[in-house]
Backbone bond lengths (Angstrom), bond angles and torsions (degrees), N, CA, C in turn:
res aa  C-N    CA-C-N  psi(-1)  N-CA   C-N-CA  omega(-1)  CA-C   N-CA-C  phi
1 M - - - 1.460 - - 1.519 109.11 -
2 K 1.335 116.93 134.35 1.455 121.72 -179.10 1.527 109.73 -117.57
3 C 1.340 115.56 135.45 1.463 121.95 177.40 1.522 107.91 -140.61
4 S 1.332 116.23 174.51 1.458 118.99 -179.60 1.524 110.85 -154.48
5 S 1.314 114.77 160.70 1.459 123.56 171.75 1.518 106.91 -154.32
6 D 1.323 116.30 172.82 1.466 118.66 177.90 1.530 110.74 -65.14
7 V 1.336 115.54 -46.82 1.465 121.51 -176.30 1.524 109.31 -134.56
8 I 1.320 115.47 139.99 1.464 122.40 173.77 1.522 107.99 -111.30
9 V 1.328 116.71 129.43 1.461 122.20 174.92 1.525 108.20 -109.66
10 I 1.325 116.22 127.49 1.466 121.80 178.43 1.523 108.09 -98.66
11 G 1.322 116.81 106.88 1.459 121.40 178.78 1.515 112.49 112.22
12 G 1.337 115.91 127.57 1.458 121.43 -178.56 1.511 113.85 -106.33
13 G 1.339 117.16 28.54 1.461 120.79 172.44 1.517 110.30 -75.47
14 P 1.344 118.09 -174.23 1.466 120.27 -177.12 1.523 114.25 -56.94
15 S 1.330 117.90 -44.85 1.466 119.75 -178.20 1.521 111.37 -66.37
16 G 1.331 117.16 -44.83 1.456 120.23 179.20 1.508 112.27 -63.07
17 S 1.330 116.97 -45.53 1.463 120.61 -178.44 1.524 111.84 -69.60
18 F 1.335 117.06 -37.16 1.469 118.81 -179.47 1.522 110.70 -70.00
19 C 1.329 116.58 -36.38 1.461 120.04 174.41 1.527 109.52 -63.41
20 A 1.340 116.80 -44.31 1.462 121.35 178.36 1.521 111.13 -61.20
21 L 1.327 116.68 -42.31 1.463 121.40 178.75 1.518 111.50 -58.78
22 N 1.325 116.35 -49.78 1.459 119.76 -176.37 1.523 112.58 -69.03
23 M 1.323 117.61 -30.76 1.463 119.87 174.96 1.524 110.90 -73.27
24 A 1.330 116.74 -44.20 1.465 120.18 -178.48 1.525 111.53 -61.88
25 K 1.325 116.92 -32.85 1.469 120.63 178.54 1.521 112.17 -60.80
26 T 1.327 117.28 -26.55 1.468 121.09 -179.21 1.519 112.06 -91.21
27 G 1.329 116.97 3.33 1.460 120.49 179.11 1.510 114.88 94.62
28 I 1.325 117.51 3.84 1.463 120.98 178.14 1.526 109.52 -73.19
29 D 1.318 116.41 136.10 1.466 122.00 176.36 1.528 108.21 -80.14
30 V 1.329 116.78 114.86 1.465 122.17 -172.83 1.523 110.34 -119.77
31 A 1.327 115.98 133.65 1.466 122.48 173.12 1.521 108.40 -117.39
32 V 1.331 116.88 127.33 1.462 122.55 -178.94 1.525 109.22 -111.19
33 F 1.332 116.47 125.30 1.460 121.79 177.94 1.524 109.19 -105.82
34 E 1.327 116.33 120.92 1.458 122.76 178.94 1.523 108.82 -122.13
35 E 1.339 115.72 124.20 1.463 119.86 -173.75 1.523 113.66 -68.43
36 H 1.318 117.98 -27.37 1.459 120.43 -179.93 1.526 110.84 -87.76
37 G 1.307 115.48 157.60 1.454 120.08 -176.09 1.508 114.37 -78.56
38 E 1.341 116.68 -10.74 1.461 121.26 -179.66 1.519 109.37 -141.87
39 I 1.331 116.31 133.89 1.462 120.98 177.69 1.531 109.17 -64.94
40 G 1.333 115.81 139.49 1.459 120.80 175.39 1.509 115.43 94.63
41 F 1.315 117.25 -6.23 1.467 121.22 -179.61 1.522 110.34 -126.84
42 P 1.334 118.03 140.61 1.460 125.73 -6.70 1.522 111.66 -72.56
43 C 1.325 116.12 156.17 1.462 121.27 179.67 1.527 109.50 -73.83
44 H 1.347 116.21 144.46 1.465 118.90 -174.62 1.524 115.00 -122.13
45 C 1.336 119.19 -3.08 1.466 117.56 179.18 1.516 110.01 -159.55
46 A 1.339 116.03 173.61 1.461 121.29 -175.24 1.523 112.67 -73.79
47 G 1.330 118.07 -26.01 1.457 120.41 178.79 1.514 114.11 80.12
48 H 1.331 117.67 30.47 1.467 121.97 176.53 1.526 108.05 -90.18
49 L 1.336 116.88 112.78 1.461 121.51 -168.04 1.524 112.11 -128.26
50 S 1.326 115.21 152.42 1.460 122.39 175.19 1.526 110.41 -73.86
51 I 1.332 116.89 128.20 1.467 120.11 177.74 1.521 110.45 -66.55
52 N 1.338 117.78 -44.03 1.466 119.90 177.76 1.521 111.14 -62.35
53 G 1.339 116.50 -37.65 1.458 119.63 177.35 1.511 111.79 -59.98
54 L 1.329 117.03 -43.19 1.465 121.23 177.86 1.522 111.24 -67.43
55 K 1.338 116.79 -40.65 1.467 120.07 178.78 1.524 110.96 -61.05
56 N 1.320 116.90 -42.51 1.465 120.58 -179.24 1.523 112.35 -64.75
57 L 1.324 116.44 -20.81 1.462 121.50 178.27 1.523 112.18 -94.56
58 G 1.335 116.58 -1.27 1.459 120.76 -178.17 1.513 113.32 76.45
59 L 1.335 117.36 23.47 1.463 121.33 -175.08 1.527 113.88 -111.76
60 Y 1.327 117.76 5.78 1.463 119.72 -178.80 1.512 109.41 -133.39
61 P 1.333 119.01 136.82 1.468 127.30 6.19 1.525 112.92 -71.51
62 L 1.324 114.97 153.00 1.458 122.52 179.17 1.528 110.15 -93.42
63 P 1.328 117.90 157.33 1.466 120.40 177.28 1.525 112.02 -57.50
64 K 1.322 115.29 153.80 1.458 122.27 -178.22 1.525 111.00 -55.30
65 G 1.313 115.20 136.41 1.454 121.03 175.84 1.512 114.78 99.74
66 I 1.342 117.38 -19.05 1.466 119.62 -178.88 1.526 111.02 -80.06
67 V 1.344 116.63 -43.87 1.464 120.77 179.18 1.525 108.96 -79.85
68 E 1.313 116.33 123.10 1.462 121.82 -178.70 1.526 112.47 -92.45
69 N 1.338 116.98 -25.93 1.461 121.04 178.72 1.521 108.63 -170.70
70 T 1.333 116.41 160.28 1.461 121.84 174.12 1.522 108.63 -124.81
71 F 1.355 115.70 158.80 1.461 119.93 -171.17 1.525 111.67 -134.04
72 R 1.341 113.46 141.37 1.461 121.63 -179.24 1.522 112.44 -108.07
73 G 1.311 117.28 5.66 1.451 117.82 -179.01 1.511 112.83 176.10
74 I 1.342 114.31 -173.57 1.461 121.04 -175.47 1.524 109.48 -147.01
75 K 1.323 115.88 145.54 1.457 122.47 169.21 1.524 107.82 -113.91
76 I 1.320 116.05 129.59 1.458 121.56 178.80 1.523 108.16 -116.99
77 Y 1.332 116.00 125.81 1.460 121.20 -178.26 1.524 110.13 -107.06
78 S 1.321 116.03 129.27 1.459 122.02 177.73 1.524 109.65 -73.79
79 P 1.341 117.07 168.50 1.476 118.98 176.94 1.528 113.51 -56.70
80 K 1.336 117.07 -26.13 1.465 120.40 179.44 1.526 112.84 -92.10
81 G 1.337 116.46 3.46 1.456 119.70 177.28 1.510 114.95 90.79
82 L 1.347 117.69 4.81 1.459 119.94 176.33 1.520 109.51 -71.08
83 E 1.329 116.74 144.97 1.463 121.51 -172.58 1.526 111.92 -112.59
84 L 1.335 115.98 132.36 1.457 123.30 169.11 1.518 107.06 -113.81
85 S 1.330 116.53 121.69 1.460 121.21 -177.82 1.524 109.68 -114.27
86 I 1.331 116.18 128.99 1.466 122.37 177.92 1.522 107.37 -123.82
87 R 1.339 116.65 125.45 1.459 120.42 -174.75 1.525 111.49 -131.63
88 F 1.331 114.72 149.94 1.457 122.26 180.00 1.526 109.02 -126.89
89 T 1.327 115.97 164.32 1.465 120.15 -177.00 1.521 112.91 -82.62
90 S 1.326 117.19 -16.45 1.464 120.94 179.93 1.525 108.93 -140.58
91 P 1.332 117.94 162.08 1.468 120.29 -178.61 1.527 112.31 -61.15
92 I 1.324 116.30 136.41 1.467 121.08 178.14 1.525 112.35 -117.54
93 T 1.325 116.51 -19.58 1.466 120.05 177.30 1.525 109.13 -135.73
94 C 1.325 114.77 165.83 1.461 120.44 176.12 1.521 108.71 -141.61
95 V 1.307 115.88 161.72 1.459 120.81 171.44 1.517 107.04 -115.86
96 V 1.332 115.39 132.47 1.460 120.66 -176.45 1.522 110.62 -113.43
97 N 1.317 114.83 155.28 1.456 121.21 166.57 1.520 106.12 -73.77
98 R 1.328 116.69 109.21 1.463 119.43 -171.66 1.522 112.98 -62.83
99 A 1.309 118.00 -36.97 1.464 119.37 179.48 1.521 110.44 -62.32
100 L 1.346 116.87 -45.90 1.464 120.49 -179.98 1.523 111.11 -68.66
101 F 1.330 117.08 -36.47 1.465 121.07 178.24 1.522 110.61 -62.98
102 D 1.332 116.34 -47.86 1.466 120.45 179.16 1.527 110.94 -61.71
103 K 1.331 116.43 -42.58 1.465 120.65 179.19 1.526 111.13 -62.66
104 H 1.320 116.41 -40.14 1.467 120.75 -179.83 1.524 111.09 -58.60
105 I 1.325 117.05 -47.17 1.465 119.56 -179.19 1.522 110.62 -66.78
106 S 1.328 117.35 -39.10 1.470 119.31 178.73 1.528 111.15 -65.80
107 H 1.335 117.25 -36.47 1.466 119.85 177.32 1.525 110.88 -64.83
108 L 1.336 116.56 -40.80 1.465 119.86 176.40 1.524 110.67 -60.37
109 A 1.327 116.17 -41.36 1.467 120.10 179.49 1.524 110.92 -65.15
110 E 1.330 116.72 -42.28 1.465 119.99 178.52 1.523 111.26 -64.03
111 E 1.330 116.50 -40.91 1.463 120.13 178.55 1.525 111.34 -62.96
112 A 1.342 115.96 -29.63 1.469 120.11 178.57 1.521 111.98 -81.32
113 G 1.343 117.00 -9.16 1.462 120.14 175.92 1.509 116.51 119.72
114 A 1.331 118.35 -3.60 1.469 120.29 179.08 1.526 110.14 -69.66
115 R 1.325 116.03 144.84 1.466 122.28 177.88 1.527 109.28 -104.92
116 Y 1.332 115.95 134.17 1.459 121.09 -179.22 1.519 110.67 -109.84
117 F 1.333 115.09 136.30 1.459 122.79 174.85 1.526 107.08 -116.36
118 L 1.333 116.52 93.13 1.458 121.34 -177.71 1.521 110.47 -82.71
119 G 1.324 115.76 151.29 1.458 120.35 -177.26 1.511 112.64 66.92
120 S 1.328 116.27 25.58 1.471 121.89 -178.40 1.521 109.28 -121.08
121 R 1.308 116.10 109.69 1.464 121.62 -178.26 1.526 110.45 -92.97
122 V 1.327 116.31 125.39 1.461 120.31 173.69 1.522 107.77 -77.20
123 E 1.323 115.80 119.23 1.462 120.67 -175.80 1.518 112.93 -99.69
124 A 1.324 116.85 -25.23 1.466 118.98 -176.77 1.518 109.93 -159.87
125 L 1.319 114.27 157.36 1.461 121.19 171.69 1.521 109.50 -90.37
126 I 1.307 115.69 150.01 1.463 121.60 170.45 1.521 106.68 -98.62
127 V 1.325 115.76 113.59 1.465 121.08 -175.02 1.520 109.36 -118.12
128 E 1.320 115.80 129.66 1.465 122.21 175.61 1.518 107.54 -117.34
129 G 1.340 115.55 113.10 1.457 118.70 -171.92 1.519 107.87 68.35
130 K 1.332 116.74 -119.87 1.457 120.80 175.17 1.526 111.78 -109.45
131 Y 1.333 116.92 6.39 1.461 120.95 -173.48 1.526 110.30 -100.91
132 V 1.325 115.88 129.78 1.462 120.89 177.01 1.523 108.50 -80.42
133 R 1.326 116.22 119.49 1.465 120.98 -174.31 1.521 113.59 -107.02
134 G 1.332 117.84 -18.84 1.454 118.99 -176.31 1.508 111.64 179.05
135 V 1.338 115.40 -165.74 1.462 121.06 -178.17 1.524 109.98 -136.71
136 V 1.317 114.30 156.61 1.462 121.80 169.45 1.520 106.61 -108.49
137 A 1.329 116.60 120.18 1.463 121.68 -177.57 1.518 110.08 -120.96
138 R 1.330 114.98 146.37 1.458 120.54 178.28 1.527 109.04 -121.96
139 G 1.310 116.20 129.34 1.452 120.23 177.90 1.507 111.84 -173.82
140 K 1.338 115.20 146.74 1.462 121.92 177.51 1.525 112.18 54.31
141 G 1.340 114.66 39.37 1.451 119.82 173.24 1.505 116.18 78.89
142 E 1.330 117.93 10.38 1.454 119.19 179.05 1.520 110.94 -138.11
143 V 1.326 114.84 157.01 1.459 122.21 175.73 1.519 107.56 -106.46
144 L 1.319 115.33 129.85 1.457 121.17 -173.91 1.521 110.06 -120.66
145 E 1.324 116.93 128.87 1.464 121.72 169.13 1.522 107.45 -96.41
146 F 1.326 115.45 122.42 1.464 120.59 -175.59 1.520 108.23 -125.84
147 F 1.320 116.49 125.21 1.460 121.37 -174.76 1.525 110.51 -108.34
148 G 1.328 115.63 146.53 1.454 121.22 178.75 1.516 110.96 -151.75
149 K 1.320 115.02 162.26 1.463 119.97 177.87 1.527 111.26 -75.04
150 V 1.340 115.64 -31.57 1.466 121.56 178.70 1.526 108.24 -139.55
151 I 1.331 116.08 140.09 1.459 122.13 175.05 1.527 107.84 -111.39
152 V 1.334 116.85 121.44 1.466 122.01 176.57 1.526 108.10 -102.89
153 N 1.317 116.30 120.22 1.463 121.26 -177.16 1.523 110.51 -97.31
154 A 1.334 115.79 112.82 1.465 121.92 174.94 1.526 108.56 -125.86
155 E 1.329 116.09 46.74 1.469 122.49 -173.30 1.519 113.75 -76.38
156 G 1.330 118.63 -6.39 1.455 119.86 -175.40 1.514 111.44 84.89
157 T 1.325 116.66 -149.45 1.467 120.92 -171.55 1.523 113.98 -94.21
158 A 1.329 117.95 17.07 1.468 119.51 176.18 1.524 111.05 -72.80
159 Y 1.334 116.93 -40.85 1.473 124.94 176.58 1.523 114.25 64.86
160 K 1.316 117.49 12.28 1.464 120.48 177.89 1.522 110.78 -64.63
161 I 1.320 116.42 -48.80 1.465 120.95 -177.95 1.523 110.38 -72.44
162 L 1.321 117.07 -36.57 1.465 120.75 178.24 1.520 110.58 -56.68
163 R 1.317 117.00 -44.95 1.467 121.27 179.78 1.525 110.78 -63.45
164 Q 1.328 117.43 -38.95 1.461 120.23 -179.97 1.525 111.79 -63.70
165 A 1.332 116.36 -25.82 1.467 120.47 177.80 1.522 112.02 -83.85
166 G 1.335 116.89 1.78 1.457 120.55 178.13 1.510 114.16 83.66
167 L 1.339 117.79 14.95 1.460 121.75 -179.57 1.526 110.27 -102.99
168 S 1.318 115.64 155.23 1.467 121.06 -174.55 1.523 111.32 -99.41
169 P 1.328 117.90 126.00 1.466 120.95 176.69 1.521 110.79 -75.97
170 P 1.328 117.84 169.15 1.464 119.62 176.06 1.521 111.08 -65.30
171 S 1.314 115.09 156.26 1.461 120.66 178.87 1.526 110.71 -64.67
172 R 1.321 116.30 138.09 1.461 120.03 177.18 1.529 111.55 -63.68
173 D 1.328 116.84 -21.57 1.458 119.91 177.66 1.523 111.81 -67.48
174 S 1.339 116.66 -17.88 1.463 120.59 -177.71 1.525 112.79 -86.77
175 F 1.333 117.83 -5.77 1.459 120.24 -171.92 1.525 112.48 -81.01
176 V 1.337 114.64 143.79 1.460 121.26 161.48 1.526 106.58 -112.71
177 Y 1.310 115.46 152.08 1.463 120.89 -175.96 1.527 108.19 -115.23
178 C 1.330 114.47 120.02 1.461 120.44 -167.51 1.522 113.02 -111.12
179 V 1.314 114.19 150.19 1.456 122.33 169.37 1.523 107.02 -123.69
180 N 1.315 116.55 137.97 1.459 121.77 174.55 1.525 107.87 -129.18
181 A 1.316 116.45 127.14 1.461 121.15 -175.96 1.520 111.10 -121.78
182 E 1.322 115.34 143.31 1.463 122.39 169.17 1.526 106.17 -92.93
183 V 1.340 116.80 125.77 1.464 119.93 -176.45 1.526 110.63 -129.88
184 E 1.318 116.05 159.24 1.463 122.47 174.34 1.521 109.25 -128.52
185 N 1.331 115.89 170.03 1.472 123.09 -177.80 1.527 111.72 67.11
186 V 1.331 116.27 37.03 1.465 121.33 175.60 1.530 108.40 -80.44
187 E 1.329 116.85 141.96 1.463 121.76 -175.65 1.529 110.67 -127.29
188 N 1.329 115.20 160.85 1.471 122.90 168.89 1.525 113.35 57.12
189 I 1.332 116.81 42.79 1.461 120.47 177.24 1.522 109.83 -122.90
190 E 1.327 115.77 155.32 1.459 121.18 170.93 1.525 107.43 -88.56
191 P 1.328 118.07 130.46 1.467 120.28 -169.86 1.517 115.11 -65.57
192 N 1.335 118.19 -22.70 1.462 120.35 -175.89 1.523 112.65 -118.43
193 I 1.326 115.71 28.75 1.463 122.13 178.72 1.528 109.33 -127.43
194 V 1.328 116.84 125.44 1.465 122.33 173.70 1.528 108.54 -81.93
195 E 1.309 117.14 144.40 1.462 120.84 179.19 1.528 110.39 -120.47
196 V 1.335 115.32 138.44 1.465 122.77 -179.05 1.524 108.67 -126.26
197 F 1.327 115.67 136.93 1.463 121.77 -178.04 1.530 109.11 -120.58
198 L 1.330 115.77 123.50 1.459 121.91 -178.98 1.525 110.21 -103.07
199 G 1.337 115.54 156.55 1.458 119.41 174.10 1.513 113.16 130.79
200 N 1.318 115.97 133.00 1.462 121.38 -178.03 1.525 113.69 -68.53
201 A 1.310 117.18 -15.41 1.461 119.46 179.20 1.526 111.62 -70.32
202 Y 1.345 116.41 -23.03 1.463 120.33 -176.67 1.529 113.28 -122.94
203 A 1.325 117.53 -23.24 1.468 120.92 179.03 1.524 108.30 -148.84
204 P 1.338 117.40 71.44 1.469 120.63 -174.01 1.523 113.00 -60.48
205 G 1.341 114.91 118.51 1.456 120.69 178.09 1.508 114.90 88.59
206 F 1.338 117.72 -1.30 1.470 119.20 -178.95 1.527 108.75 -150.16
207 Y 1.327 119.08 -132.68 1.461 121.97 179.48 1.524 109.34 -156.79
208 A 1.321 115.96 172.08 1.463 122.35 176.35 1.521 109.08 -117.54
209 W 1.352 115.89 157.41 1.466 119.73 -176.80 1.522 111.15 -138.26
210 L 1.330 113.91 154.36 1.458 122.43 173.46 1.524 106.82 -135.83
211 I 1.332 116.67 116.32 1.463 122.65 -174.38 1.523 108.44 -119.93
212 P 1.340 118.39 104.06 1.466 120.31 -178.14 1.528 112.64 -64.63
213 K 1.328 115.00 141.52 1.467 121.51 174.88 1.525 112.04 -110.05
214 G 1.315 117.20 -17.80 1.454 121.66 -176.00 1.514 111.72 106.38
215 E 1.345 115.46 158.33 1.460 122.68 178.64 1.531 112.17 55.48
216 G 1.334 115.58 37.94 1.455 120.28 176.48 1.508 115.57 76.85
217 K 1.334 116.87 8.14 1.464 120.66 179.60 1.531 110.13 -107.33
218 A 1.331 115.56 156.04 1.464 120.60 -179.15 1.519 109.83 -159.64
219 K 1.327 114.31 165.54 1.459 121.56 168.77 1.522 107.12 -105.45
220 V 1.300 116.21 126.35 1.458 122.39 -177.51 1.515 108.22 -127.04
221 G 1.325 116.29 135.44 1.455 117.80 179.62 1.508 112.25 -165.12
222 L 1.326 114.83 -179.59 1.459 121.10 178.81 1.523 109.01 -165.43
223 G 1.323 114.15 167.47 1.451 120.85 174.67 1.514 109.98 -126.74
224 V 1.325 116.29 150.92 1.464 120.87 -180.00 1.526 109.59 -136.94
225 K 1.322 115.47 145.81 1.466 120.15 172.26 1.523 110.67 -80.35
226 T 1.313 116.01 -35.20 1.467 121.47 179.93 1.523 108.99 -138.11
227 G 1.303 116.40 153.23 1.451 120.71 177.15 1.518 112.83 95.50
228 N 1.311 115.53 -179.49 1.457 123.89 -176.81 1.527 109.72 -92.64
229 P 1.337 118.67 113.34 1.466 119.48 -177.80 1.524 113.18 -60.66
230 R 1.324 117.60 -34.45 1.474 119.87 179.37 1.528 110.63 -63.89
231 A 1.330 117.10 -41.25 1.463 120.54 179.16 1.524 110.86 -65.03
232 F 1.333 116.40 -40.16 1.464 119.61 178.42 1.527 111.07 -67.19
233 L 1.328 117.93 -34.05 1.465 120.39 177.58 1.528 110.44 -64.04
234 Q 1.315 117.04 -43.76 1.463 120.26 177.17 1.531 110.93 -61.22
235 K 1.312 115.88 -40.23 1.468 120.33 178.43 1.524 110.68 -63.82
236 L 1.337 116.79 -43.10 1.467 120.92 178.16 1.525 110.33 -59.80
237 M 1.319 116.53 -47.61 1.463 121.15 -174.49 1.524 112.70 -66.20
238 H 1.324 117.27 -30.04 1.463 119.41 -171.32 1.530 115.06 -115.94
239 K 1.350 117.74 -13.95 1.463 119.65 -175.37 1.530 113.74 -119.42
240 H 1.324 118.59 -24.73 1.466 121.21 -176.70 1.529 109.86 -63.85
241 S 1.326 116.24 136.95 1.467 120.61 -173.91 1.526 112.92 -62.07
242 V 1.322 117.78 -30.16 1.468 121.81 179.62 1.525 111.07 -101.75
243 A 1.333 116.55 -51.26 1.466 120.75 -174.42 1.525 112.40 -62.31
244 S 1.320 117.79 -33.90 1.468 120.08 -177.51 1.526 112.24 -65.22
245 K 1.335 117.19 -26.25 1.465 120.41 177.43 1.526 111.48 -72.46
246 K 1.316 116.22 -18.40 1.460 121.79 179.85 1.528 112.03 -101.74
247 L 1.335 115.29 -31.07 1.465 120.52 -170.18 1.526 114.06 -118.43
248 G 1.316 117.12 -1.49 1.462 120.18 -174.67 1.517 113.86 -59.89
249 R 1.334 117.08 -30.40 1.467 120.49 179.51 1.528 112.20 -108.63
250 A 1.320 116.26 10.65 1.468 120.26 -179.12 1.524 110.72 -75.32
251 A 1.320 114.98 149.91 1.467 121.97 177.22 1.519 109.18 -114.21
252 I 1.323 116.06 133.80 1.462 121.03 178.86 1.528 109.29 -80.53
253 L 1.333 115.58 124.61 1.462 121.44 179.09 1.520 111.54 -89.56
254 Q 1.322 115.53 -40.25 1.464 120.92 176.77 1.515 108.29 -161.58
255 E 1.316 116.79 159.88 1.455 120.42 178.07 1.522 109.84 -148.63
256 N 1.324 114.62 153.13 1.458 120.24 177.35 1.516 108.73 -137.80
257 F 1.316 114.99 161.12 1.461 121.53 -174.87 1.525 109.23 -128.84
258 H 1.334 116.25 144.19 1.460 119.44 178.50 1.527 109.97 -159.74
259 P 1.335 117.12 147.40 1.463 121.04 175.97 1.527 110.82 -90.12
260 I 1.327 116.45 150.33 1.464 121.99 176.18 1.525 108.53 -131.55
261 P 1.336 118.76 122.46 1.467 120.46 173.74 1.524 110.31 -82.28
262 L 1.314 117.35 136.85 1.463 121.46 -176.88 1.526 112.71 -113.93
263 D 1.329 117.06 18.72 1.465 121.69 178.11 1.519 112.80 -76.47
264 G 1.335 117.82 -14.27 1.452 120.89 -168.27 1.519 109.61 86.23
265 P 1.336 117.58 -179.74 1.472 121.09 -175.99 1.526 112.53 -58.22
266 I 1.330 115.50 145.91 1.461 119.75 175.57 1.525 109.06 -63.41
267 K 1.331 116.63 155.80 1.463 120.71 -172.61 1.519 112.75 -66.73
268 K 1.323 117.11 -34.28 1.463 120.63 -179.93 1.516 108.59 -133.44
269 T 1.332 116.63 126.80 1.464 121.77 -174.31 1.525 112.95 -109.22
270 Y 1.327 118.06 8.04 1.465 119.35 -173.79 1.517 111.07 -145.22
271 S 1.323 114.68 156.82 1.460 123.13 166.72 1.522 105.79 -144.19
272 D 1.308 118.38 -175.59 1.464 120.63 -176.20 1.530 110.80 -62.88
273 G 1.324 115.72 115.65 1.456 121.31 178.83 1.512 114.52 78.96
274 F 1.323 117.92 12.95 1.466 121.34 -171.02 1.520 110.41 -143.51
275 L 1.343 116.26 139.95 1.461 121.69 -179.51 1.525 108.94 -146.92
276 A 1.330 117.16 133.35 1.466 121.72 179.51 1.522 110.35 -106.06
277 V 1.349 116.07 142.88 1.461 121.11 179.21 1.526 109.94 -138.23
278 G 1.341 115.29 162.20 1.457 120.89 174.91 1.518 113.07 67.17
279 D 1.323 116.05 -145.36 1.466 120.51 -179.22 1.522 111.77 -59.76
280 A 1.328 117.40 -28.99 1.468 121.20 179.46 1.520 111.58 -63.34
281 A 1.337 116.85 -24.11 1.461 122.34 176.40 1.522 111.04 -106.47
282 S 1.334 116.72 10.14 1.465 123.01 -177.47 1.528 111.23 55.54
283 Q 1.328 115.65 38.79 1.469 121.12 178.32 1.525 108.22 -84.15
284 I 1.322 113.93 73.89 1.460 123.87 -171.03 1.522 108.40 -135.54
285 K 1.336 116.80 138.28 1.461 120.02 177.15 1.530 110.02 -67.90
286 P 1.328 118.21 121.13 1.469 119.38 -179.74 1.524 113.14 -72.38
287 T 1.337 117.76 -12.35 1.464 120.43 179.43 1.522 111.46 -77.22
288 T 1.337 116.93 -51.03 1.468 121.20 -175.83 1.523 113.47 -108.38
289 G 1.335 117.93 -15.26 1.454 120.75 -174.83 1.512 113.51 81.82
290 G 1.332 117.19 4.47 1.462 120.72 179.19 1.518 111.25 -74.91
291 G 1.327 116.48 135.31 1.457 119.16 -177.84 1.511 115.24 -130.37
292 V 1.340 118.88 -7.57 1.464 119.77 -173.62 1.524 111.41 -68.55
293 I 1.330 117.80 -55.64 1.467 120.07 -177.68 1.523 110.52 -65.11
294 F 1.320 117.00 -44.22 1.468 122.04 177.53 1.527 109.44 -57.56
295 G 1.323 116.48 -48.71 1.459 120.91 -178.93 1.514 112.94 -63.64
296 L 1.338 117.64 -39.70 1.462 121.11 178.79 1.523 111.16 -64.30
297 N 1.324 117.14 -41.57 1.466 119.90 177.05 1.522 111.18 -62.78
298 C 1.325 116.45 -43.49 1.464 119.83 178.99 1.525 110.93 -66.98
299 A 1.328 117.26 -34.42 1.462 120.80 177.78 1.524 110.93 -64.86
300 R 1.322 116.34 -39.50 1.467 119.55 177.99 1.526 110.80 -65.45
301 I 1.316 116.72 -41.48 1.467 120.07 177.59 1.522 110.20 -64.06
302 A 1.332 116.49 -41.99 1.466 120.35 178.34 1.519 110.94 -59.68
303 A 1.335 116.78 -41.05 1.465 120.59 178.62 1.523 111.16 -62.49
304 E 1.327 116.63 -38.63 1.468 120.56 178.17 1.523 110.80 -65.79
305 V 1.331 115.98 -40.62 1.469 120.15 179.06 1.525 110.33 -63.44
306 V 1.329 116.68 -44.50 1.465 120.34 179.97 1.522 110.50 -63.64
307 A 1.330 117.03 -41.53 1.466 120.52 -178.89 1.521 111.86 -63.33
308 E 1.335 116.05 -31.30 1.465 120.27 -179.03 1.520 112.61 -85.82
309 A 1.334 117.03 -13.58 1.472 120.47 -175.13 1.525 111.69 -71.50
C-alpha cells in the first residue's frame, strides 16, 4: 500500500509531536509514525522540566493533572555528604507525568491537523539516489510505503533510521545508562525541593536524583557509565549516608531504564530530504542529561526550516 503526505515524522515523543504541531499549524500535511500502540509509553525519563522553558515554548501552564509537583530549589550532596542548598522565592521547575505530557502534545498536533499512525514501526527509509523520499512502515499486519517531501526523524536513541540516512550517531562511549523509579513511603524530605546526590560510589560518571511528588511519593533515579543501574539504585536507597534516611523504607512501584548520550548534539543533523530532532540528534544537555526542553526548542526550529523549504 502506498500513501503520501507533505512531511513524515518518525516518532511520537515530545520532539516529534511538537515538530508535527508546529508544521501542522502552517498548513503542512503531516503524518506521524509511532511504533508503540499508545503515546507516552514506555516512559523514558523523570519529567523534571524548567517552567520558564515550557513558558517560552507556549506550553505552560499545562492542563490539570499533568504537573505532579513544582519546586523552589535544590539540594546537592557531595560524595562526603556535604550539602549545597539553592532556593528561590517562586517555583522554577516542575515534574510532569510524562505519559500525560506526551499525550497532551500529540493531541495538540492532532487538533492542528497532524495524522498519527500508532503501532506502526518505521523499518527503513526509501532512498532514491541520495534523496530520502519516504519510509517503509510495518503495523497492524500490513507493510506501508509512505512518501513525503521531508522526513523528520524523532526516533529517540535507537539511531537505526539515522544511520540509514548516512548520519553518524553519538559515540556509545558517551552514554550513561539510567534507571528511574516511582517510589512510595519516602521520609524526611522537603516537598518542594529536588535533591541530587553526587559520587562515583553510587552513580559512577553521572548523578542520582530524588524528585518529590507529594503524599510520600517520589521519583528516584540515577545514571551510570559502567555497572548495573538497578544495583546502584538499591545501594543508594539503603547505603547512602543521606539518601538512606529518606529512602530506606521506600517501596518501588515501577521503574524504567533508558540510555542518555552526553556528547552533545551530533555534528550533522540533516541530509537530502531528511532532518533529525530531539534524542535522535542527541540534542541533550551534557551537564544534566535533560533533553525535553532542548529537544522541543530544536523541534520548533526544525518545523520552521521545513516550512520555509
